[in-house]
N, C-alpha and C positions, 0 to 999 in steps of 0.2 A: 106453439113454445115460441118462447123469445129469446136471442141469443143476446146478452149483453157485450159492448165491446169498452165497458169500461175499464181502461188502464188500472187505475186506482183499487178494482176489485183483483186482479190478475197477478198486479207487483205483489214480489216476495222481500219480504226484507233481507238486506245483506246480513248475515250474523256474523260479525268478529269468531274467528275460531278460537281466541285466548278467550272469550266471552266464555264458550261451551266447556275449555279445559275448567277455570276459573269455579264456573258452575259444579261440575262435577268434584271437582276438589273438593270443595265446601258439602257435598252431600255427604262424603264418603270422607267424611276429616277422620271418622273415628277408628274405621279403617286402617287410612293412612298412617295415622299416630302410630298404632298397631304396629303397622308393619318396621314403620321408621324405630319403633322402638326395640323390637326384635331386629333390625340392621346393625344395630347399636351395641347391643348387648354378642352377637355375632364379630363386629369387630374389635372388643374388647378381648373375645374369648381367643384372638389372632387367625379366627376363619376368613376371615375379610382377607387376610393375608395372604394366607396359607393360598386360596384360589385364585388370587392375584399371581402371584407368584409361580404357581401352579400352570394358569392361562399363559404368562410370558416365556416359561421354561420348552413349551412345545410349541413347534414347526406348523402351522397350518395343515399339511397333511395327516399330522396325530391327530389332530382334531378334528379332523372328516374322517378319518378312520373308527377313532373314535364316538363320533355320533350316528355313521353308521354303524357302528357294533351295535352300540345301543339301541335302536330301534332296529335290528335285526331281528328275524324269526325264531335263529338259535339262542338269542339272549333272550328274549319273551318264553319259549319253551324252558329254558336253565332256570329263570326264575318260579316260573309256575311249577317248576320242578322241587327244584329247593322247596318251594311255600307248601308242596307236598309231604314231603320230608319233615318239615319243621313240625306240621300238624300231627304227624303219626309220631314223633318222637316227643310233642306235648302229650299228648294221648297216653303211649305209653307210658311216661314218665310222671303222670295222674296216679297210676294205681301203683300203691306206696311199697308195694314188694318192689315193683323192678327200680325203684328209684333207690332203696335201701340194698337194693344187690349193686347197683351200679355205684353206687357211694361206697360200698363194702369194698369192692376191687379198686375202685381208684385211688380212696385213702390206702390200700397194700398196693397199689403198684411197683411202689419203690423196690417194696421186698420180693415180686414176683418178677419185675425185670432183673433183679440182681440174680436171681437165683435160674432163671434160666440163662442169660449168659454167663455164668460160672458155669452151669452144666455144660452147655456146649463149647465154650472157651477148653474146656478140663479134655475134652477129645477122647474120655473114657468111655466104653461101650457097655451098655450093662445087658446081659444073657436075660433071654426070655423067661428062662427060673429064676431070676434074679427082681425081675420085672415081677415074676407071678408072687414073689416072696413079699414083695414092696406092697404090693396091692392088699394082699392076704393078713398083714401084718402092720397096716394102715389102713384107718378105717376113715379119716379122713380122704387120704388118696381114692380111697374104694364109693365114698360116696361122691366124692366128685368127678369120678370116670363114669358111674353111674349116672349122674347128673348131668353131664355134658351129651352122652350118648341118649337120655332123652329128650336134654335139649335139641338135637343135630336130628333128630326124628321128627320133631315139632317142626325144625325150621324148613326140612326135605317136602314134608306136606304142605307148608307153605307156600315151597316155591312152585310146585306141582299145579298149583292154582293160579301161577300166573299165565297170562293170556299176551302172547309177544305176535300172534297172528295178525295179518295186515287187515286194516277195518274195511278198506275199500272190498275187498276181495269176501270178507265177511257179509255186507249191506247185498253182493252179487247174490250170493245164496240164501238171504233172507229175501228176496225176491223173486225167486227162481219156482 
């Protein structure tokens, strides 16, 4: 086996860093143009100015705190929990009855709130006999109370299924 000591073969041509940059820009010109278009739209919408104003309004320690908070375990857990709740909400709203029930309540919420505030504000006490009479004579009230009791029972059963035990302790018990 022969070793070649020729300097011409071992020489590496020095490449200007600007040439590399220009080459990469040329190779990715479509992506850069899209990015510049997005930045232009953000500027037109005032978002770039808003971000600039926000970044200039905060002290470096605030930005450092914000960065630490965003990268914290608590923030990640909060995002995951929020995502899970949103998925559950989307699932619940995909059922037509659930969506219609929520809409019915929300569209009537001003009247519901007014009745609640007026009743509590009046300070008038109602006797048990008066309450029984109201329930007995008002079919809507009777149905509402019955539905509320059934809903409370279902909520209780659902909550009983939740498991807040220590996951590490569970693993220990499983391995025994």
